[in-house]
C-alpha positions in Angstrom: -91.6 86.9 17.5 -92.1 83.3 18.6 -90.4 81.8 21.6 -88.4 78.6 21.0 -89.7 75.4 22.5 -88.7 74.8 26.2 -88.1 71.1 25.4 -84.5 70.0 25.1 -83.2 70.5 21.6 -81.2 68.1 19.5 -77.7 69.4 19.4 -74.8 68.0 17.4 -72.8 66.0 20.0 -69.5 67.6 18.8 -70.9 71.1 19.2 -72.2 70.1 22.7 -68.7 69.0 23.6 -67.3 72.3 22.1 -69.5 74.5 24.2 -68.8 72.3 27.3 -65.1 72.7 26.8 -65.6 76.5 26.3 -67.4 76.7 29.6 -64.9 74.6 31.5 -61.9 76.5 30.0 -63.3 80.0 30.4 -64.3 79.4 34.1 -61.2 77.3 34.8 -63.4 74.5 36.2 -61.9 71.3 37.7 -64.0 69.3 35.2 -63.5 68.6 31.5 -66.2 69.8 29.1 -66.9 66.1 28.2 -67.6 65.4 31.8 -70.4 68.0 32.1 -73.8 66.3 32.1 -75.6 68.0 29.2 -78.9 67.9 31.0 -77.8 68.9 34.5 -78.6 72.4 35.7 -75.8 74.9 35.1 -76.8 76.8 38.3 -76.7 75.5 41.8 -76.7 71.8 42.4 -75.8 70.9 38.8 -72.5 72.4 37.6 -72.6 74.9 40.4 -72.3 78.1 38.5 -73.4 81.5 39.9 -74.6 84.6 38.2 -71.1 86.0 37.7 -70.1 82.7 36.0 -73.1 82.9 33.7 -72.1 86.5 32.8 -68.6 85.2 31.9 -70.0 82.4 29.8 -72.3 84.8 28.0 -69.3 87.0 27.2 -67.2 84.1 25.9 -70.1 82.8 23.8 -70.7 86.2 22.3 -67.0 86.6 21.3 -66.7 83.1 19.9 -70.0 82.6 18.1 -71.4 86.1 17.7 -74.5 85.3 19.8 -75.6 88.1 22.1 -76.9 86.7 25.4 -78.5 89.6 27.2 -79.1 89.9 30.9 -82.6 91.1 30.4 -83.7 88.3 28.1 -86.9 86.7 29.5 -85.7 83.3 28.2 -82.4 83.3 30.2 -83.8 80.8 32.7 -84.4 78.3 29.9 -81.3 79.2 27.9 -79.0 78.6 30.8 -81.0 75.7 32.4 -78.5 73.2 31.0 -75.5 72.7 28.7 -77.9 71.2 26.1 -80.2 74.1 26.2 -77.4 76.6 26.0 -75.7 74.8 23.1 -79.0 74.4 21.3 -79.7 78.1 21.6 -76.2 79.1 20.4 -76.4 76.6 17.5 -79.6 78.2 16.3 -78.3 81.8 16.4 -74.5 81.7 15.9 -72.9 83.6 13.1 -69.5 81.9 13.2 
């Protein structure tokens, strides 16, 4: 099994916005999905999410797109490194 590239992936801008909106709505953030910098970190200084927030995002992504994001995945650091990385990962694997 090959590991996807760690470089930022090209993601349809509309899908990027959709995932950003999903994050903002599911976590009840004081920011619109369109205002989330797609390349800023999701953790810490970027969007400021913590591990509980990431678990909630993973659950919502799983329900909406059929993509399983597992806590023990060795690629989680890359997958959740930014909105662009997350959206790219979901776009490649989604079933809906």
